[in-house]
C-alpha positions, 0 to 999 in steps of 0.5 A: 502466532509463530505459524502466521509469522512463518507463513508471511516469511514464506509468502514474501520470500524473506528469511529474516524475522526482523524484516517481517517486523519492519515490513509490518511496521511499514504497512502500519505507518502507511495506513496511519499516515493515510488516515490523515492524508485521505480527508485532505484529498477529499477536501482539496477535491471538494468531495462531501458526504452528499457526492455520488458513490461512483465519483468517490470510487473514481477518485479512489482509483485515480488518486487515492490508490497511487497516494497510498502506494507512494506512502508505502514507497516513502515509508519502505525506503525510510525503513530500508525496504525499498526493494520489497515495496517496489516489487509489492506495488508492481505486483499489486498493479499487475493484478489490478490491471490484469497484466500477466507477468513476463516469464 
């Protein structure tokens, strides 16, 4: 476990063990919150089990991903990790949209 912890610190560029714990807590709270919000999104849009898969994929990309990232920013800000999650989301969308970072 200690090796994994050190690997996370190196990957994320942080020094403090407490910060790793808080970041993992933010991911946990975001995922848990999303479990409650995602069905609400589906209900608001009228999505059912019978809807075609491609519609669900489009909704996921256009609505669900941004909602998840907004939750990350909210929880990250509340727990004092706004800067980390802002950078995390920027990096995520750059990869998703195949945008190369400026040097």
